[in-house]
N, C-alpha and C positions, 0 to 999 in steps of 0.2 A: 556538495563539497566533500572532500576526502576526510575521513575520520583520522584522529591521531592514534597511533599505536605505540606501545611501550615494548622495547626489545632489549635483550641482554646478549652481547656478542663475546665469545671466548677468544677472539683473535681479531686484530685490526685487518688481517687479510680477508676476513669475511665481509668487509664493508667496501663500498666504492670510495677509493682514496680521494678522488677529485671532489666528490660531494662532501666528504668529511672536512677536507681542507677549506672548502668554500665557507662552511660554518665558522671555522677558526678565523678566517680572514674577515668575515663580516661581523663577528662579535667584537664588542669593545674590549673584552678581556682575553681574547685569544692570544696565544703566545707560541713561540717555537716549540715549547714543551707539549703543547696540545696537538701539534701536527702529526700526521700519520707516520712520517719518517722517524720521528723521535719515539713514538709508541712502538714501532716495529723494532727499532734498535734495542729498546728495553726488553721487549718480549723475546726476541731471538738472541740478542747478545748477552742477556742475563738469565735467560731461560725462565721467564716469569709468566705465569698464566694471567690472561686478561679477563676482566669482567666489565666491559664497556657498556654503560647504560645509554641507550639512544631513544629519543622520542622522535617518531617519524610521522609525517603527514603524506599519505600516499606512499610513494617510494623514495621520498626525500627526507633526510634528517633535518630536524629543526632545533634540536637540543641535544647536547652531548655531556656526559660525565665519564671520562676515561678513568679506569681503575685497574690496579694490579694486585694480585694475591702475593703476600709476603709472609714467610715464616718469621715468628718472633723468636730470635735466639735468646734463650734464657741463661743468665749467668749461673755458673756452678755454685756460687755462694748463696743462692736462694734456698729457702726451706724446701724439703723434698715434695711437700704437697703441691707447691706452686710449680716446681720443676717438672712434675708429671703432666703438666698441661700440654695438650696438642694445640699449640697456639698459632693461629693464622690471623693475619690482619688484612684488611682491604684498604688500599691507599690510593689517593688521587692527588698527585702522582709522585712517585719516588723511585729513582732520583728525578729531580726537577720539581716543577710546580704544576698543580692542576686546578681543579674546581670546575663547576658547571659552566657551559656556554649556551647562549640562547639566541635564536632568530625569531622575529615576530613578537608576539605578546609575551613579554618577559614574565609577567605575573602569572598568567594562566599556565604557561609552560613550566615554570618553576613548581607550581603547585601540583601539576599533573605528574611531573617527574618524581617529586618526593612523596606524593601520595602512594607511589608504587615502590618506594625504596625498600620496604620490608621484603619484597620478593627477591631483591638482590642480596640483602644482608643475611636472610635466613637460609639461602641456598647452600652455603658451605660451612655453616656453623662458625662464623668468624667471631673472634674475641671482640674486635672493635672495627670501626670504620673511621678513617682519618682523611679529611680534605685539607690539603696544604696548598695555600695560594700566596704567591708573592705580591700580587697586584693589590695595592691599597684599596682599589675600588670594590674589592670583594667585601669590604665592611658593610656595603649596602645589603648584604644577605644575613647579617648577624641575627636580627630578630627572626626572620623566616627560618634560619637554621635552628635556632633555639626552640621554635615551635615544633620541630621534628626531632627534638631530643639531643641536639648537638650542643657541645659546650666549647667556647672559644678559649684558646690559650696562645701565648706568644712568648716563648723563652729563647727564641732564636731571632736574629735579624740579618738582613742583607746590608752590605755597606756599598753605597752608590755615590758616584760623582756625577754632578750635573755638567754635561759637556757643552751646553749652550753658553756657558760663561767664557769659553775659549781657553786655550792652553796657558796664556800668560797669567790669567786670573787663577786657574787651577794650580799652577806652580807656585804662585805667591801665597796661596792659602795652605800650602803644605807645611808640615813641621820642618823646622830648620834642619834637622838631621837628615830628613828625606831629601830636601833640596841639595844638601851637601853630597849625599850618596849618589844622586842622579848626576851631579857635576863630576864626581869621581868616575862614574860608569862611562861617561862620555869620553873621558881621557884615556880609558883603557883600550887595549887593542882587541876589542870585541865587536862583532858585527851581528845585526839582527837580519834574519832571512824569513821570507814568507814561503811556507811549504804546504803541500797537500797532506791531508791526514790519511796517508797510505804508504805502502812500500817501505823503503829503507828509512825514510824520515819518521814514519810512525814507529818502526822497530827501535830506532835509536832513542826516540822520545820515551817509549814505554819501558825500556830497560832502565833508564834513569828515574822514571816515575816510580817503578817498583822499589828501587833502592831508596828513594826519598821517603816513600811510605813506610818502609821497614825502619828507617832511621827515626821516624817520629812515632812509631808504634801504631800506625794506621793500617787499614785494609785497602789494598789496591783493587780497583775494578778490574775485571778480566780483560785481557787483550781483545777478545772477541767483541766486547761491548764497544770499545773505541773504534775498532775496525768497522763495525756495523754503523756507527755514527757517521764515519767518513763516507760510507757507501750510500746511506739513506739521506744524508743531509750535506752532500758535497757542496751545494751552493749556500749552505748556512753555517759552515765551519771554517775556521782559520787556524793554522798551526804556525806560530811564530817561534823561531829558534834563535838562540844566541850561540855563536861559535867563536872559538878562540884558536887561531892557527889551524883551522880546519877541524878542530875537535868540538864535539857537542858539549856545551856548558849548561844549557838550560832550555826549557821550552814551555809554551803556554798554549793550551787549546781554548779557543773562543767559540761560543755559540752566538750566531748573529740573529737577533730577534727583530725582524722587520715589522712584525705586528705591533710591538711595543716600543720600537725605535731604541733598542737597547743592545749592548754588546756584553755578553756574560763571560767572565773568566771562569772556566769550568774545571780544567785539570792543569796543574803546574808541576814541573819537574826541574829540580836544580841539583847539579852535581856538586857535592860538598867541596871538591877540589877547586871550585871556581867561585866560592863565596866572596873572595876579595875583589871580584870584578863587578859586584853588585848587579847580577843579572836580573833579579826580580824587578828592581827599579827600572832597569833598562827596558825590560819587556813592557812594564806598565806605561812608561813614557811613549814607547812606540805604539802600543795598543791604543792609547787615548788619542794620539795624533792621527792614527789611522782612522779611528771612528769619527773624529771631528771632521776630517776631510770628506767623509761620506755622509755627513749631516745626521749622524745618530745623536740621540738626546741624552743617553745615559751610558755610563761605564760601570757595570755591575761587578764588583770584586768578589761576590759570592757570599755565602752564609757564614756567620760566626755566632758563638754564644753571645747573648746580650749581657756582656760582662766586660767592663773597661779594663779589667786586670788581665784578660785573656790575651795571649801573644798575637794571635791572628787578628783579633779585634783591633789591638793597638796599631799593628802595622798598617792596616787598611785605613784606620781613622787618621793616622799621621800623614797619609797621602792626601787627606782632605775629604775622604769619603764620609758620608753621613748615614747613620743607621736608620733603617726602615724595618718595621716589624714583619716577620714572616707569620702570616695569619694561619692558624691551624684550628680546625673544628673537629671534635672527636665525639663519637657516640658509641657506647657499649652495645654489643649485640647479644652475646650469650649470657643468659641469666645466671649461669654457674661460673663460667670461665672469666667473665668480665670482673666480678668482684674479687676473684682470686688474683687476677692480673693486677688490679689496682692495689691489692694487699702487697704483692711482690714489689711493685713500684714504690709504695710507701716504705717498705722495709729497707730497700736499697738507699732511698733518699735519707732516711733517718739514721741508718747504720754508718754511712760514710760520706754523705753528701752527694752520692752518685746519682746521675740521671740515666744510667746505662740502659735500664729497661724501657724508659719512656722514649728513647731514641732508637731502639732496636729495629 
C-alpha cells in the first residue's frame, strides 16, 4: 500500500486541479470557496501567497487545508511597540470560508495533518493561524482543534434564507417594511438583467461598487480580483444588474455553491441616485426566485457582525434571513509576536470598543 505524505504547496498551480476539485466534491464540507478556481482568483487577483497543506497517498490528494498569507495591517493608534510588529497571519480562507477537507478515514487523516501543522506554521514566523468555516458541520472538529492549540470564537454570523419553504412563505415572513419596499420596487420602471462577470458589464458594476464602498468608508476589492473570479469560475458566478432607462442602477455578484446547494451574495453595488427604486430588494427578490427555480437550498446574504443593532444585520434579518455563526478557530504561532498582537487587540477593544485588529 502507498504511504501517506505531507506536502506544502506555495501555489494552486503546482497541483493537479482535477484531483484537487475531486476532493472538494467528495467531501461533505467542500464548497465553492475550496475549489481551485476560487483559490487561483485569490492568489492571482489579490496577489497573495499560498501555503496549501495537502495529505497525499501515492500521487493522489486525500486531505486538503488551503491557506493564504496575509499581512496584518496595524492601526496607527496602537502603541509603538506593537506597531513595530512584522505581522503576518495564515488564514483558511479569506476572503471566503475554508477549513480542512478529508477523503477516506477522517480521524486518521485529521490527526496526521495536524500532527504536521507545526511545519507549516513555523515556516514563515506567522503571528497566528486562523481557520474560518461557514459550515456548521465544522463544529465536529471543535475538540480536535482544541487539542492542537486552537481556540473557537464567533463574533460574526452569516444571514441565510431557507429556500425550501418557497417564495410565498419567504415573502410572508419578511418584515412589513421589506414587503412594502419590494412592492414599490415592482412598480418602478426598473429591469433586472442577467450578465456575465466580464467586459462592459463588469466595468459598469465595478465603477458603482467603488463609489458605494467609498460612500460607506469601506475598502473595495481590486478590479483584478473580480475579473479573475469571472474567468476562473465562469460557471459558478452570476451578475444580476438593475437598469433604469438603460442606466446602471445597481448590481449583485453571486457565487453559486453547488457543493453546499447555496447561492452566496458576495459583492453589491448600488448607485445612490437610484435608492428610491429599491434596487437591493429588487435584486434579492430576483436572486431568490432564480435560486428556487434551480432547486438551491439556501440564499446566503453574507456575513455581518453578530449585533442586531448593526444596519447590515437588520436589513438581512428583516428580509427573513436567520443568523448562523461563522466559526473561527485561532492559534498563536510566534511566542513573541502573538502575545504582543493580543495586547494590541485588547488595547483597541478597551480603548474604544473597536475590533479593528481582530478582523484585520
